[in-house]
C-alpha positions in Angstrom: 46.9 5.8 0.4 45.6 8.7 -1.7 43.7 6.4 -4.1 42.5 3.7 -1.6 38.9 2.8 -1.3 37.1 0.3 0.8 36.7 -3.2 -0.4 33.2 -4.4 -1.0 31.5 -6.3 1.8 32.2 -4.2 4.9 29.9 -4.3 7.9 26.9 -2.1 7.8 25.9 0.1 10.7 23.0 -2.1 11.7 22.3 -0.2 14.8 22.8 3.3 13.4 19.9 5.5 14.6 20.0 7.5 11.4 19.3 4.4 9.4 16.5 3.4 11.7 14.8 6.8 11.4 15.2 6.7 7.6 13.5 3.3 7.4 10.5 4.8 9.2 9.9 7.6 6.7 10.8 5.7 3.5 8.3 2.9 4.3 10.8 0.2 3.3 11.6 -2.8 5.4 15.1 -4.2 5.9 16.2 -7.8 5.7 19.4 -9.2 7.1 21.5 -11.5 5.0 24.8 -12.7 6.3 24.9 -9.9 8.9 24.2 -7.2 6.2 21.1 -5.1 5.8 19.4 -5.3 2.4 16.3 -3.4 1.3 13.5 -5.9 0.5 11.2 -3.8 -1.7 11.6 -3.4 -5.5 11.7 0.5 -5.8 15.2 1.9 -6.3 17.2 3.5 -3.5 20.4 5.4 -3.3 21.8 4.9 0.3 24.8 6.3 2.2 25.5 4.2 5.3 27.9 5.1 8.1 30.2 7.1 5.8 33.6 8.2 7.1 36.0 10.2 5.0 39.5 11.4 5.6 41.6 13.9 3.6 45.4 13.7 3.3 45.3 10.7 5.7 44.8 12.9 8.7 41.8 15.2 8.4 38.6 13.5 9.4 35.8 15.2 7.6 32.8 12.9 7.7 31.8 10.8 10.8 29.1 8.2 10.4 26.9 10.0 7.8 23.8 7.9 6.8 20.9 8.9 4.7 18.7 7.7 1.8 17.4 9.1 -1.5 14.3 6.9 -2.4 13.3 6.5 -6.0 11.3 9.4 -7.4 11.8 11.8 -4.5 13.7 15.0 -3.8 15.9 14.9 -0.7 17.6 18.1 0.6 20.9 18.0 2.4 21.4 21.2 4.3 24.3 22.7 6.3 26.6 25.6 6.7 29.9 26.0 4.8 32.4 23.4 6.0 29.7 21.0 7.3 30.9 18.3 4.8 28.1 18.4 2.2 30.4 18.5 -0.8 32.6 15.7 0.6 29.5 13.5 0.8 28.8 14.2 -2.9 32.3 13.5 -3.9 32.1 10.1 -2.2 28.8 9.3 -4.0 30.2 10.4 -7.4 33.6 8.7 -7.0 35.6 11.9 -7.0 37.3 11.6 -3.6 40.6 10.5 -5.1 40.9 13.7 -7.1 40.9 15.6 -3.8 43.2 13.3 -1.9 40.3 11.9 0.1 39.7 8.3 1.3 36.5 6.6 2.3 37.7 4.8 5.4 34.4 3.4 6.6 30.8 2.8 5.4 29.1 2.0 2.1 27.3 3.7 -0.7 24.6 1.4 -2.1 22.6 1.7 -5.3 19.6 -0.7 -5.6 21.2 -3.0 -3.1 24.6 -3.0 -4.8 27.7 -1.3 -3.4 29.1 1.4 -5.8 31.8 3.0 -3.6 34.6 1.0 -5.3 33.4 2.0 -8.8 35.0 4.7 -11.0 33.3 8.0 -11.5 32.5 7.0 -15.1 31.0 3.7 -14.0 28.9 5.5 -11.4 27.5 7.8 -14.1 26.9 4.7 -16.2 24.8 3.3 -13.3 22.6 6.3 -13.4 24.0 8.7 -10.8 25.2 12.1 -12.2 26.4 15.2 -10.3 26.2 18.9 -11.2 29.2 20.4 -9.5 29.1 23.6 -7.5 30.1 26.6 -9.6 28.6 25.2 -12.9 32.0 24.1 -14.4 30.9 24.4 -18.0 33.5 24.2 -20.8 33.7 27.9 -21.6 35.3 27.6 -25.0 32.8 25.0 -26.2 29.4 25.8 -27.7 26.2 25.0 -25.8 25.6 22.0 -28.0 29.2 20.7 -27.6 28.8 20.9 -23.8 25.6 18.8 -24.0 27.3 16.2 -26.2 30.1 15.9 -23.7 27.4 15.0 -21.1 26.2 12.1 -23.2 29.6 10.3 -23.5 28.5 7.4 -21.3 24.9 7.4 -22.5 23.4 4.7 -24.6 20.6 5.0 -27.0 19.2 7.9 -29.0 21.5 11.0 -28.7 19.2 13.2 -30.6 16.2 12.2 -28.5 18.1 13.1 -25.3 19.1 16.4 -26.9 15.5 17.1 -27.7 14.5 16.3 -24.1 17.1 18.7 -22.7 16.0 21.5 -25.1 12.4 20.9 -24.1 13.4 21.3 -20.4 15.7 24.3 -21.1 14.3 26.2 -24.1 16.9 28.9 -23.7 19.6 26.4 -24.5 17.9 25.6 -27.8 18.0 29.3 -28.6 21.7 29.4 -27.6 22.9 26.1 -29.0 25.6 27.6 -31.2 26.7 30.2 -28.6 30.0 29.9 -26.8 29.2 28.7 -23.2 31.6 31.2 -21.6 29.5 34.1 -22.8 26.3 32.8 -21.2 24.8 34.5 -18.1 25.2 32.8 -14.8 21.7 31.5 -14.9 22.1 30.2 -18.4 25.4 28.4 -17.4 23.6 26.8 -14.5 20.9 25.5 -16.9 23.6 24.3 -19.2 25.3 22.4 -16.4 22.0 20.8 -15.5 21.2 20.0 -19.1 24.6 18.4 -19.6 24.0 16.2 -16.6 20.6 15.2 -18.0 22.2 14.1 -21.3 23.4 10.9 -19.4 19.7 10.2 -18.7 20.3 9.8 -14.9 18.0 8.1 -12.4 19.6 10.1 -9.6 20.7 13.7 -10.2 22.9 15.3 -7.5 22.9 19.1 -7.4 25.5 21.0 -5.5 24.4 24.6 -4.7 22.4 25.1 -8.0 21.2 28.6 -6.9 24.6 29.9 -5.8 25.2 33.4 -7.0 21.9 33.7 -8.9 19.4 36.6 -8.8 16.1 35.7 -7.0 14.1 35.4 -10.2 16.6 32.9 -11.6 16.6 31.0 -8.3 12.8 30.6 -8.8 13.4 29.4 -12.3 16.0 26.8 -11.2 13.6 25.7 -8.5 10.9 25.1 -11.0 13.3 23.2 -13.3 14.3 20.9 -10.5 10.6 20.1 -9.9 10.1 19.5 -13.6 13.0 17.1 -13.8 11.8 15.2 -10.7 8.3 14.9 -12.1 9.7 13.3 -15.2 11.1 10.5 -13.1 14.5 11.5 -11.9 15.3 11.3 -8.2 17.2 14.3 -6.8 19.7 14.9 -4.0 19.8 18.6 -3.5 22.6 20.3 -1.6 21.6 23.9 -0.9 22.4 26.8 1.5 19.1 28.3 0.4 17.1 26.2 2.8 13.8 27.8 2.1 14.0 26.9 -1.6 15.3 23.4 -0.9 12.7 22.5 1.7 9.9 24.0 -0.4 10.3 21.2 -3.0 11.9 18.3 -1.1 10.0 15.5 0.5 12.6 14.9 3.2 15.6 16.8 4.5 18.8 16.2 6.4 20.9 18.7 8.3 24.7 18.3 8.6 26.9 19.9 11.2 30.7 19.3 11.4 30.6 16.1 9.4 27.6 14.5 11.0 23.8 14.3 10.3 22.3 16.0 13.3 18.6 16.1 12.2 16.4 14.5 9.6 12.7 14.9 9.2 10.1 15.4 6.4 10.8 18.7 4.8 7.5 20.2 5.9 8.4 19.4 9.6 11.9 20.9 9.1 10.3 24.2 7.9 8.4 24.4 11.2 11.3 23.5 13.4 12.4 26.4 15.6 16.1 25.6 15.3 15.9 25.3 11.5 14.0 28.6 11.4 16.6 30.3 13.6 19.8 29.0 12.0 18.8 28.2 8.4 15.8 30.3 7.4 16.8 33.5 9.1 13.8 33.7 11.4 13.5 34.0 15.1 10.8 32.9 17.5 7.4 33.7 16.0 8.5 33.2 12.4 9.6 36.9 11.9 12.8 37.9 10.2 15.5 39.4 12.3 15.5 43.2 12.1 19.3 43.7 11.5 22.6 42.0 11.1 23.6 43.3 14.5 20.7 41.1 16.0 22.2 38.1 14.3 25.8 38.9 15.2 25.0 39.1 18.9 22.6 36.2 19.0 24.1 33.5 21.2 21.5 30.8 21.7 23.0 27.4 21.2 21.5 24.9 18.7 19.5 22.3 20.7 21.1 19.4 18.9 24.6 20.6 20.1 23.4 21.0 23.7 
């Protein structure tokens, strides 16, 4: 069962409240064809619908996860360690099989077409590319060789893509002949993002891009994400740095124990008391907690778990 995937054509969660809420904020209408929902407007859409994932045939990790990444937008997916965020990304990118995971329910839809049965390479070819957590550059390759690897599914002008990446990440142009393993953490993160951009993606999926970076580099990565988006690439951003993620996203979703428990426009999430308490490190009144002891002994239960 380790490599099994759903067959195309399963039932959609037509009554799923997460889907209904998402329709409201995206402004798209839904048509029903043969009992299946289909988006009726032309703009592109990456959609996860009622996703359920099991590891090793027994460990249920995701339970009915539904969300959207509309064309041209930045969407943040937030949650604590173990919430299931990385599993969602593996499902989208076609990497569940590598980790003995199975998608047992739901669909992943790109522009109205299911892609959850496609191979990882085919998904990249369709315009969906992921930057894995921890950067994962080829340490013995040069910067330029790493970038060329990222273009293996791309069609068109390789040199033009390389020039675009060097324009986005000037430090990579300066280090193009340097061995990737000797770059700093921030430079390696830029290289991982640049390598992903070599496939000219429509949707870029970022898994913890600020992890382990100094604050000044976090700000630089934040600005680069905005630049990439402004050039026309939609972004799904998974981050534990909720302040950074919500400051640039149009919409945000919060995951807890394999479920979406809240979704709102990012500006509203920033003002939500629960989000401030549990993700932004603030207590009532918007002030930071004074000590770790205050946090350790804090017992208020999240409202969505009540």
